[in-house]
N, C-alpha and C positions, 0 to 999 in steps of 0.2 A: 517746414515739412515739404512745401512745394519745391524749394531749392534742393533738398535732399533727393526727392523722387526724380526731379528733372535731371540732376547730375548723375544719379544712378542709371537712369535709362540711357542717357547720351554716352556715358563712359562705358557702360556694359555693352551697348550696341557697337561702339567703336572698337573695343577690345575683341569682341566676337568676330567682327568683320576682318580684323587683322588675322585672327586665328584661321578664318576661312580662306583668306588670301594665301596664307602659309600652306594650307592643305592643297590648294591649287598649284602652288609652286612645287610641292613634293611630287606632283604628277609628272613633272619633267624628268624625274628619276625613277619612273616606273611604278610608283605607289598608286594604289587605286584612289579614286575620288571618294570622299566620305559619303556614306549612305545613312541618312538620318531616319530612314523608315524603321529599322529595328528599335532604336531608342524611342521612336514615336509609338510603336506597338507596345513596348515595355511601359511607357508612361500612361498610355490609354488603359492598359490592364491594371496598372498601379492605382489609377483613379477608381477602378472597379473592385479594389481590395486585394489584388494578387501582386505580391512583391517579387517573388522568385519564380523563375522558369528553368527547366532543365536545358532547354534550347529555344531561344526566342524565335528562331527561324521556323520552328515546328508548332509554335503557339498560334492560335486562331488569329488570322489577319484582322486588321481594324480598318474601316473605311477612312481614307485620308491620313494614313499613318505617316507618310512622308511629310506632309504639311504639319502634322502634329509634332513630328520629330524636329523639324526646323524651328517651329514656335518654341518647343521645349528647349532647344539648344540656345536660342536667343534669350529666352526667359531666364535660364540658368546663368547666362552671362550677365544679365542685369542684376540678378540676385547676388552674384559674387561681387559686383561693383557696389551694391548696397551694403554688403558685409564690410568691404573695405572702408566705405564712408561711415558705416556704423561704428567701426573700431577706431579709425583715425579722424573722423569728423569731416564735415564739409570743408573745413579750413584746409585739409590736405588737398582737396581738388583745386583750391585757389593758389596753393603753393606746393605742388606735388614733388615728392621725392621718390626715387625708384624702389627703395627697400620695402616699404609697405606693399607696393604693388607686387613685388617679387614674392613676398611672404604669402600673400593671398593667392597669387598665381600657382605657386607650388603646393599650397594647401589644397587647392581644388583638384589636384591629381588624386588625392585620397578619396574624393567623392566618386570618381570614376572607378578606382581600384576596389573600394570597399562597399560601394552601393550599386552603381550602374552595371559594372561588368559581372559581379556575382548574380545580380538580379536577372540579367539576360542569359545566364547559364555559362558564362565564360570563366567562372571561378574568380577567386580573389586575385587582383592584379593580372587578369587574363591567364591564370595558371593552367587552365584546361586547354589553352590554344597551343598549337605546335610552335608558333612564332611569338611566344609570350615575351621574350626579352626584347624583340623588336617593337612590339606593341608598347611595352613599358617605356622604352627609350623615346618613342614617338610621343607618348603621353607627356613625359617630362619636358621634352623640347617644345611641344605644342603649347603646353600650359605656361612655359616661360615666355613664348611669343605672346600669349594672352596677357601676361604681366606687362610686357612691353606695350601692348595695346592699352592697358589700363592707364599706365603712366603717360604714354604719348597722347591719348585722347584727353586726359586731364590737362596736360600742357597746352594742347590746342584750344581748349575750351575755357581756360581759366580766365 
């Protein structure tokens, strides 16, 4: 169990760091830097029993919501790494292949599209946003980068 948890933490953090580096790279093309305060606000309200908001920006602010958002972001990355290891076993981390990482990476898009975005008032797959197609494409590419991070971190730490 200690091996499982340790590997999930290391692989999840490594993959999330690559995802964040990718987000910084996209700033070179005029895209805004990620703001983890709204997901932090959503998560804090989720812990208080409120799942959905009409507009997370108009919901009561939470002290430390940016820090909560960053912790949530990395916690979810670790959780997704744990799912990968739970399905394919810790043996995968000792001899990683890309396909399982890609499957998990792309499956994680669904969590954003069907849980986080609707919960924050953006609609399913950001359907209420004027740039929904751009958001969806960035989600798919970003989570593919996350998959590369899962695989790459496993390679580096096997």
